[in-house]
Backbone as numpy.savetxt, mean C-alpha at the origin, in Angstrom:
# Nx Ny Nz CAx CAy CAz Cx Cy Cz
-27.50 62.13 -22.03 -28.30 61.39 -22.94 -27.94 59.93 -22.84
-28.91 59.04 -22.79 -28.70 57.60 -22.72 -28.71 57.00 -24.11
-27.82 56.06 -24.30 -27.78 55.35 -25.58 -28.53 54.04 -25.43
-29.25 53.69 -26.42 -29.96 52.42 -26.38 -28.98 51.29 -26.71
-28.91 50.29 -25.81 -28.05 49.13 -26.04 -28.85 47.87 -25.77
-28.35 46.79 -26.28 -29.02 45.51 -26.03 -28.59 44.90 -24.71
-27.55 45.42 -24.06 -27.07 44.90 -22.78 -27.51 45.82 -21.66
-27.84 45.26 -20.51 -28.14 46.11 -19.37 -26.92 46.93 -19.00
-27.13 48.07 -18.36 -26.05 48.98 -18.02 -25.05 48.35 -17.07
-25.46 47.33 -16.28 -24.56 46.71 -15.29 -23.77 45.53 -15.84
-24.02 45.13 -17.06 -23.36 43.95 -17.63 -21.89 44.23 -17.87
-21.08 43.24 -17.58 -19.64 43.32 -17.82 -19.36 42.87 -19.25
-18.31 43.38 -19.82 -17.95 42.92 -21.16 -17.71 41.41 -21.12
-18.10 40.71 -22.14 -17.94 39.25 -22.21 -16.48 38.90 -22.41
-16.02 37.95 -21.59 -14.65 37.45 -21.75 -14.73 35.97 -22.03
-14.02 35.51 -23.00 -13.99 34.09 -23.32 -13.17 33.37 -22.26
-13.59 32.16 -21.93 -12.83 31.34 -20.98 -11.46 31.04 -21.56
-10.43 31.01 -20.69 -9.09 30.70 -21.19 -9.09 29.34 -21.89
-8.30 29.23 -22.94 -8.25 28.00 -23.72 -6.80 27.56 -23.85
-6.63 26.25 -23.82 -5.31 25.67 -24.03 -5.46 24.68 -25.16
-4.70 24.86 -26.20 -4.75 24.01 -27.39 -6.18 23.86 -27.89
-6.92 24.96 -27.88 -8.26 24.96 -28.41 -9.31 24.37 -27.49
-8.92 23.96 -26.27 -9.87 23.37 -25.32 -10.01 24.30 -24.13
-11.17 24.32 -23.51 -11.32 25.15 -22.30 -10.35 24.70 -21.22
-9.63 25.63 -20.62 -8.63 25.32 -19.60 -9.25 24.68 -18.37
-10.45 25.10 -17.98 -11.08 24.54 -16.78 -11.28 23.04 -16.94
-11.69 22.58 -18.10 -11.89 21.15 -18.34 -10.58 20.39 -18.27
-9.53 21.01 -18.79 -8.22 20.38 -18.77 -7.72 20.24 -17.34
-7.88 21.28 -16.54 -7.45 21.25 -15.14 -8.25 20.20 -14.37
-9.57 20.17 -14.59 -10.41 19.19 -13.90 -9.99 17.76 -14.28
-9.70 17.54 -15.54 -9.25 16.22 -15.98 -7.93 15.83 -15.33
-7.01 16.79 -15.21 -5.72 16.55 -14.58 -5.90 16.18 -13.11
-6.76 16.91 -12.40 -7.01 16.64 -10.98 -7.62 15.25 -10.81
-8.58 14.89 -11.67 -9.20 13.57 -11.58 -8.18 12.47 -11.85
-7.27 12.69 -12.79 -6.24 11.68 -13.08 -5.31 11.51 -11.87
-4.96 12.60 -11.21 -4.12 12.51 -10.01 -4.83 11.75 -8.90
-6.12 12.03 -8.72 -6.87 11.35 -7.67 -6.99 9.86 -7.98
-7.20 9.50 -9.22 -7.29 8.09 -9.60 -5.96 7.39 -9.36
-4.87 8.07 -9.68 -3.54 7.49 -9.44 -3.28 7.28 -7.96
-3.69 8.25 -7.13 -3.51 8.11 -5.69 -4.35 6.97 -5.15
-5.58 6.83 -5.65 -6.45 5.75 -5.18 -5.88 4.39 -5.56
-5.36 4.24 -6.78 -4.81 2.95 -7.17 -3.52 2.65 -6.42
-2.75 3.69 -6.09 -1.53 3.48 -5.31 -1.88 2.99 -3.91
-3.00 3.48 -3.35 -3.43 3.06 -2.03 -3.88 1.61 -2.03
-4.46 1.13 -3.12 -4.95 -0.25 -3.18 -3.83 -1.20 -3.61
-2.67 -0.98 -3.05 -1.50 -1.79 -3.32 -0.84 -2.11 -1.98
-0.17 -3.25 -1.89 0.55 -3.54 -0.65 1.83 -2.72 -0.49
2.23 -2.01 -1.52 3.44 -1.20 -1.41 3.25 -0.11 -0.36
4.27 0.08 0.47 4.22 1.11 1.50 4.77 0.59 2.80
4.54 1.37 3.86 5.03 1.02 5.19 3.82 0.62 6.04
3.94 -0.52 6.69 2.83 -1.12 7.43 3.24 -1.43 8.87
2.27 -1.40 9.77 2.47 -1.85 11.14 1.82 -3.22 11.28
2.65 -4.22 11.58 2.09 -5.54 11.88 1.55 -5.47 13.30
0.55 -6.28 13.58 -0.11 -6.25 14.88 0.14 -7.57 15.60
0.54 -7.48 16.87 0.78 -8.67 17.67 -0.55 -9.36 17.97
-0.64 -10.66 17.68 -1.88 -11.41 17.90 -2.29 -11.44 19.37
-1.32 -11.54 20.28 -1.62 -11.68 21.70 -2.05 -10.36 22.35
-1.38 -9.26 21.98 -1.64 -7.99 22.66 -2.53 -7.05 21.85
-2.59 -7.25 20.53 -3.34 -6.33 19.67 -2.61 -5.02 19.42
-1.37 -4.92 19.87 -0.58 -3.69 19.71 0.34 -3.81 18.50
0.74 -2.66 17.92 1.70 -2.71 16.81 2.99 -3.40 17.24
3.45 -4.31 16.39 4.61 -5.14 16.73 5.87 -4.69 15.98
5.72 -4.46 14.68 6.88 -4.09 13.86 6.42 -3.23 12.69
7.37 -2.51 12.13 7.11 -1.71 10.94 7.78 -2.42 9.77
6.98 -2.70 8.74 7.46 -3.44 7.57 7.27 -2.59 6.33
8.32 -2.48 5.53 8.23 -1.73 4.27 8.13 -2.74 3.14
7.04 -2.63 2.37 6.83 -3.50 1.22 7.07 -2.70 -0.05
7.92 -3.23 -0.91 8.21 -2.56 -2.18 8.09 -3.58 -3.31
8.02 -3.06 -4.52 7.86 -3.91 -5.70 9.11 -3.83 -6.54
9.61 -4.99 -6.95 10.80 -5.05 -7.79 10.46 -4.80 -9.25
11.47 -4.74 -10.12 11.26 -4.42 -11.53 10.39 -5.45 -12.27
10.35 -6.69 -11.81 9.53 -7.71 -12.47 8.15 -7.83 -11.83
7.83 -6.91 -10.88 6.52 -6.92 -10.24 6.46 -7.75 -8.96
7.56 -8.38 -8.57 7.58 -9.20 -7.37 7.73 -8.32 -6.13
7.15 -8.75 -5.03 7.17 -7.97 -3.79 8.32 -8.38 -2.88
8.75 -7.42 -2.08 9.75 -7.65 -1.04 9.32 -6.87 0.18
9.33 -7.51 1.34 8.96 -6.83 2.58 10.07 -6.96 3.59
10.51 -5.82 4.13 11.64 -5.78 5.05 11.20 -5.17 6.38
11.64 -5.77 7.48 11.37 -5.22 8.81 12.23 -3.98 8.98
11.56 -2.83 9.14 12.27 -1.55 9.29 12.67 -1.35 10.75
11.73 -1.63 11.65 12.02 -1.47 13.08 10.98 -2.21 13.91
11.38 -2.56 15.11 10.45 -3.15 16.06 9.70 -2.04 16.78
8.44 -2.27 17.10 7.64 -1.25 17.77 7.29 -1.62 19.21
7.50 -2.88 19.58 7.19 -3.34 20.93 8.37 -4.14 21.46
9.19 -3.53 22.33 10.38 -4.22 22.82 10.07 -5.48 23.63
8.86 -5.59 24.15 8.51 -6.76 24.96 8.21 -7.99 24.12
8.05 -7.82 22.81 7.66 -8.95 21.96 8.75 -10.01 21.92
9.99 -9.62 21.69 11.06 -10.60 21.61 12.35 -10.00 22.11
12.97 -10.69 23.03 14.25 -10.24 23.53 15.38 -10.67 22.59
15.10 -11.65 21.71 16.11 -12.17 20.78 16.16 -11.30 19.53
17.28 -10.60 19.28 17.35 -9.71 18.11 17.59 -10.44 16.79
18.02 -11.70 16.85 18.32 -12.46 15.64 17.31 -13.58 15.43
17.22 -14.03 14.20 16.29 -15.12 13.85 17.01 -16.45 14.07
17.05 -16.88 15.31 17.75 -18.12 15.64 16.98 -19.36 15.19
15.66 -19.23 14.99 14.85 -20.38 14.58 14.68 -20.49 13.07
15.22 -19.53 12.33 15.15 -19.60 10.86 16.00 -20.77 10.37
15.59 -21.34 9.24 16.32 -22.50 8.73 16.95 -22.25 7.36
16.76 -21.06 6.80 17.32 -20.76 5.48 18.46 -19.74 5.59
18.67 -18.96 4.55 19.77 -17.99 4.52 19.61 -16.88 5.56
18.47 -16.80 6.24 18.24 -15.77 7.25 18.58 -16.23 8.66
19.00 -17.48 8.80 19.34 -18.03 10.12 20.40 -17.17 10.81
20.11 -16.84 12.07 21.00 -16.06 12.94 21.24 -14.63 12.45
20.45 -14.16 11.49 20.58 -12.79 10.99 19.67 -11.88 11.83
20.01 -10.59 11.93 19.16 -9.66 12.69 17.75 -9.56 12.09
16.76 -9.51 12.98 15.38 -9.38 12.53 15.13 -8.00 11.91
15.77 -6.98 12.47 15.65 -5.64 11.90 16.48 -5.62 10.61
15.85 -5.26 9.51 16.50 -5.27 8.21 16.28 -6.58 7.45
15.61 -7.53 8.08 15.38 -8.84 7.47 14.24 -8.77 6.45
14.45 -9.43 5.31 13.40 -9.57 4.31 12.49 -10.72 4.75
11.25 -10.37 5.13 10.32 -11.41 5.58 9.28 -11.75 4.50
9.14 -10.89 3.49 8.24 -11.18 2.37 9.09 -11.29 1.12
8.91 -12.40 0.42 9.65 -12.63 -0.83 8.67 -13.07 -1.91
8.70 -12.38 -3.03 7.87 -12.76 -4.17 6.43 -12.33 -3.99
5.61 -12.87 -4.82 4.20 -12.50 -4.83 3.97 -11.44 -5.89
2.98 -11.67 -6.72 2.64 -10.73 -7.79 1.14 -10.51 -7.80
0.74 -9.40 -8.38 -0.67 -9.04 -8.46 -1.41 -10.04 -9.34
-2.54 -10.53 -8.82 -3.40 -11.43 -9.59 -4.11 -10.60 -10.65
-4.20 -11.13 -11.85 -4.80 -10.38 -12.95 -6.25 -10.03 -12.67
-6.57 -8.74 -12.79 -7.94 -8.27 -12.64 -8.44 -8.20 -11.20
-7.55 -8.42 -10.23 -7.95 -8.39 -8.81 -6.93 -7.63 -7.99
-7.37 -7.04 -6.89 -6.45 -6.37 -5.96 -5.97 -7.37 -4.92
-5.33 -8.43 -5.39 -4.78 -9.49 -4.55 -3.39 -9.81 -5.07
-2.45 -10.01 -4.16 -1.08 -10.40 -4.52 -0.85 -11.80 -3.96
-0.52 -12.74 -4.84 -0.37 -14.16 -4.51 1.00 -14.66 -4.95
1.32 -15.85 -4.48 2.50 -16.55 -4.98 3.78 -16.26 -4.24
3.72 -15.45 -3.20 4.93 -15.15 -2.45 5.05 -16.00 -1.20
6.04 -15.68 -0.41 6.29 -16.38 0.85 6.46 -15.32 1.94
6.07 -15.69 3.17 6.27 -14.81 4.32 6.91 -15.62 5.45
7.86 -15.02 6.12 8.57 -15.65 7.23 8.09 -15.04 8.54
7.83 -15.89 9.51 7.58 -15.42 10.88 8.91 -15.54 11.62
9.60 -14.42 11.85 10.93 -14.51 12.47 10.90 -14.94 13.94
9.72 -14.96 14.55 9.63 -15.42 15.94 9.75 -16.94 16.03
9.19 -17.65 15.02 9.26 -19.12 15.09 10.06 -19.72 13.93
10.53 -18.90 13.01 11.37 -19.37 11.91 10.61 -20.07 10.80
9.28 -20.08 10.86 8.49 -20.79 9.85 8.19 -19.89 8.65
8.19 -20.53 7.48 7.96 -19.86 6.20 6.62 -20.35 5.65
5.77 -19.41 5.21 4.42 -19.75 4.76 4.17 -19.19 3.37
3.24 -19.81 2.63 2.74 -19.21 1.39 1.99 -17.94 1.78
1.89 -17.01 0.83 1.40 -15.68 1.17 0.34 -15.18 0.20
-0.66 -14.51 0.76 -1.65 -13.77 -0.03 -1.84 -12.42 0.67
-1.72 -11.33 -0.10 -1.92 -9.98 0.42 -3.12 -9.35 -0.26
-4.02 -8.76 0.55 -5.21 -8.12 0.02 -5.42 -6.77 0.70
-5.23 -5.66 -0.02 -5.54 -4.35 0.57 -7.05 -4.23 0.80
-7.43 -3.68 1.95 -8.84 -3.48 2.29 -9.03 -2.07 2.84
-10.27 -1.70 3.05 -10.61 -0.41 3.65 -9.95 0.74 2.89
-10.06 0.69 1.56 -9.50 1.75 0.73 -7.98 1.80 0.75
-7.33 0.69 1.12 -5.88 0.64 1.16 -5.29 1.06 2.50
-6.14 1.33 3.49 -5.65 1.72 4.82 -5.19 0.50 5.62
-5.69 -0.68 5.24 -5.34 -1.92 5.93 -4.94 -2.97 4.90
-4.20 -3.96 5.37 -3.72 -5.02 4.50 -3.98 -6.36 5.17
-4.77 -7.22 4.51 -4.96 -8.57 5.01 -3.76 -9.39 4.57
-3.06 -9.95 5.53 -1.86 -10.75 5.28 -2.21 -12.18 5.67
-2.33 -13.04 4.66 -2.70 -14.44 4.92 -1.51 -15.33 4.67
-1.08 -16.02 5.73 -0.03 -17.02 5.63 -0.66 -18.39 5.73
-0.20 -19.30 4.87 -0.82 -20.63 4.87 0.16 -21.69 4.39
-0.20 -22.94 4.69 0.56 -24.09 4.21 -0.39 -24.88 3.30
-0.01 -25.07 2.06 -0.86 -25.81 1.12 -1.95 -24.94 0.55
-3.13 -24.98 1.11 -4.29 -24.25 0.62 -4.51 -22.99 1.45
-4.96 -21.88 0.80 -5.27 -20.67 1.57 -6.35 -20.91 2.63
-7.12 -21.99 2.48 -8.14 -22.31 3.48 -7.50 -22.76 4.80
-6.25 -23.24 4.72 -5.54 -23.74 5.90 -4.48 -22.75 6.32
-4.90 -21.66 6.91 -3.93 -20.64 7.31 -4.50 -19.67 8.31
-3.81 -18.56 8.43 -4.17 -17.53 9.38 -4.03 -16.17 8.71
-4.94 -15.26 9.04 -4.90 -13.91 8.47 -4.64 -12.91 9.58
-3.72 -12.01 9.33 -3.48 -10.85 10.18 -3.89 -9.62 9.38
-4.30 -8.58 10.07 -4.59 -7.30 9.42 -3.54 -6.30 9.87
-2.79 -5.79 8.89 -1.78 -4.77 9.15 -2.38 -3.41 8.85
-1.83 -2.38 9.50 -2.32 -1.01 9.36 -1.27 -0.19 8.62
-1.72 0.56 7.60 -0.79 1.40 6.87 -0.27 2.51 7.78
1.03 2.69 7.77 1.67 3.75 8.56 1.57 5.07 7.78
1.35 6.16 8.50 1.22 7.46 7.82 2.45 8.27 7.96
């Protein structure tokens, strides 16, 4: 004998979606995932990380530079290793004129200072040293291409009077 029901015979019993603190768990998980993705995206749009500088003459990676941020928000960039042995036979910065004179290029801090400009993905106010010629320049860093590349602008006086290199984020 069949019983009359309001549900079709194939219907499964209704189960309530799991809830956490009175909220649907699926929404909470989705929100958590989106927050993680937003954090990863903002971390990418920062100069912090390991970068390959590119040799202007050859277009090949020249050195690996690690950029980190200090407690007051200022940047520091250190040469981790050379990537092209043909670039310079001189291991020390013989042309430097400050506290880095005659110091090894590997391990040398070539970026000093610079802070994020308010409301923009640009870091200004720092200095960058070219250890090949010993010259020190004003610095502007701008992450581009979703943070995969970094425009490194060194200049004297005005940013209009300078040169830009594009560094590639190391993976």
